N, C-alpha and C positions, 0 to 999 in steps of 0.2 A: 798103243803107247802112246797114244796123245793124253786118255782119259787117266793113264798111271800117273802123266806128270801132272793132269791140275791134279789128280787126288794128292800127289807127292807136295806141291805147292800146300794145299786146304792143310795136310796135318805139319808142314813146317810151321803154317801161319799159328795153330793152336797149340804147335813146342812153343812157342815166343813170347805166347800169350803170359806162361808162367811170371814170366820177368815182367812182362810188360805193363806202364801205368794207366794205361788208357787203352781201352779196344772199343772197334766199333762195326759190329755187321750190320748191315742196310741190304735189300734184295730190291729189285724191281721187275712186275712183266707187264707189257706193255703190248695187247693187241689191238691192232687197226686195221679196218675192213675200207677197203680201197674200189671208186668207182671209175675206172680211168676210159675217157670218152674224147681222144683230141688232146691228152696230155704229151706235152712235148712236141707233137707232130700233127697236123691234121686229121682227120679219119678221110681214108679211102670209101668209094662208096661202095657198098655193100658188106663192109666192115664190121666187127660188132666191138662194142667195147669189154673191158675185162674187170671182172672182179674176183677176189682173192683177197686172205688176211695174212697179215707180215704178222710179225711178234718180236719183240726183242726181251729178253732177260738177261737181266742182270745180277751178279753176287758181290757187293763189294766189301770188301776189308780195309780196315783202316785202325792202325795203333801206332802209341805214340810213346817211347821212353827216353826221358831227358829232355837231349837234344837233337834226336833220331826220331821224323816219322814216317812210314812206309803204307800205300797204298796200292790195292790189288783191287782189279773190276776183272773180273770174269764174265765174259758176253758171248750168249748165243742167239745168232738171228736168223728168223728161218719164214719160210713161206708157211702155212698149213700145208701139209700133204706134199714138199718136199722131199722127204723121207719114208721110205715104205713103212707101214704099221710093224712088221715083220724085220725090218732091218737088225742086222747083228753090229755094224760099224757106222757110226756118226760123226762126221768133220768136223761139222759146222758151228766150232766152238772157235774161243780166240780170246786174246787178250785185248779189252777195250783200257784200260790202263794197268802199268806194274813200273811204280816209281818210287825214288828214296828222299827223302829232303833231309838235309843238315843246317842246325843251328847253330852258325860260327857264336855270334852272340845275339845283344838284342836288335842289333839293325841289319844282319847279312846273314843270309841265308843260301844253300845253293840245291835245286830240284833238279834231278836228271833218271830218264827211263822213257817210258809208253805214260806222255800224260796230254791233259786236254790243256792247252793254253788260249783263255778268253780275256778280249779287253775290251772296254768301251760298250760299240752296241755289235760287237760282233763283225764287223763292217770287213776288218781287215784277217782279225784274229778269233773264230770263234769253235764253239766245239759242235755246229751244226745239231743240235739236239730235235730241233723236227725231224729229220732224218732216221730213220731206225737203228742205222749203224754208227750214228754221230762221228765223229770226228776226234782222233788223239795224233798225237805229234810225237817222234822220236826225238828228243831234245834236251839238252842240259840249260838250264834258266837260272841265272844268279838274280838272288832280290835284294834289293838295297833301299831300307830307310831313312831318307834323306834328309827330312824333317819333320815336325809334329805330323805332319798335313800331308809330305809328299813321297813318292818311292818310286823305284827306279826299276825296273827289270832290263838285266840284257841276256840274251837266249842265241844258241848257237845250235846246228844241227847237220849231218853229214851222214847221208845215205848210199848202198851199197845192195845190190842184188845178191850178192852172199859173201863168206870167206872168201879171199882170194889173194894167189903169188903176187899178180901182175895185172897191173890198171886196165879195168876193161869197161867199156858205155857202160852208165845206168841207163834202164831201162823207163824212168820218171815212172814207177810204181806211184811214188806216195807225189809227184806233179811237179819234185823239184829235187836236184842233188843235194843241194846245201843253202841253209841261209845263217844270215844274222843279223840280230834287230837288238833296237833299243828301245823302250816304250817308257815314259817319264808322265805322274799325273800327282795333281797337288787340289785341294779345295783352298778357297777362299772366301768365306762366310759363305753365301748362297751360291758361289762360283764352283764351278768343278772345269778343268781342263788339263786335256790331254796332248800328247805330243809322240808321232812316232816315226823311226826311220830304219828299213826296211831293206835289206839288200839280200834277192833272191837268185840264185844258180840255177838254168836248167843246162843239163847235157844233152848235146845230140851228134848226128853224124853230118857233115855237111855234103856239098857234093862232091868232093874228091874221097869221100868216105873219112874223112878225117873228124877226129871227136874235138867236139869246140864245146866249151861250158861259156854259155852268157849271163852275163847280170843283168839284172834290172832291179832300179831303185826307185821305192814308194817312199813317199814323204808328206807327212800331214801333220792336220791337228783337229782336236773334235772340244766342244763346247757344251758343258749343260748348264741351266737357269734355275732356280727354283725361289718362287715368293710368295709366300700366299697359296692360293690354286694354283698359279701360272706357273707353268713347266714351259722351257727353251730349251730344245740341243741343235746346234750345229758343225757342220764336218767338213772339213776340206783336203782333198789329196791331190800330190803330183806324181807323175810317172815319166821315169826317163830311163835309158839305158838300150839293151838288146834282149831279142826273145827269139831265139830259135832262128838267128841269122837278121831278124827284122828290126829297125830302130823304132823305140817306143817313146811316143808320145802322148799323155793322157793325161786327162783330169776328172774330179769328181766333187761334186758340192752339194749336198742337202741337208735338211733344216724341218724342223717339226716344230711347231706350236699349240699348247694342250691348256686347257681350262678344267679342272678338275668341279662339274658343276652341283654332284651330289658324293657320297659314300661310293656309289657305285659306277657311276656316270663322269666319263669323260669326254669334253669336247677338245677334235684337232682338226 
């Protein structure tokens, strides 16, 4: 049934091509060999490390017609050998992205659906591209161009396990029940400035088996600077609120200084 659905989606895309102004088809095949010996946890005496090959395969469709842009990324993640060579059914497929974006005018657009959300150095929001499955979010994001060099994104997400008639506990498959955020970025000469405010909600059962929705807030900024061969970036974030019934009070500071010694080498 899933394969029929995927083929239907592909057929619909090619049907839309008849009237689409711009169409782009790309693919990605990324096999990766890994030797894990002490990854995530120390090896016990007598244990052997694991060797395997995983593969990410993607087929990406993008087209644009006037003010509407659509994007779909079909993704298959597997380990070589996890499906029999004679298997008649293979359900290891998924949508990495499936989104639509409408451009209301030159300064405002809205993007909704399954999408990658990437800001700054991916510390708070990123696609985790190094992982084979990567990361994408079910969300709606309003994109606003505030000035020549300034832009503001406002995002919202709400997750549930299934279509329901009454409210029930979300199992936190995505790691959050809901989030709302605002991200602003501007460039001033050689300086880049970003500001982020995130309200993240997680649902759980307390000791009285009552559904509780806790919110934590993350506030921070990132600055980048480039002059000649010298590069600098620094970040600062603060976190407060509650998480699974516990109070949150945390902070993060980070920075890098890099110097371009030649066309191929950086000192950092």
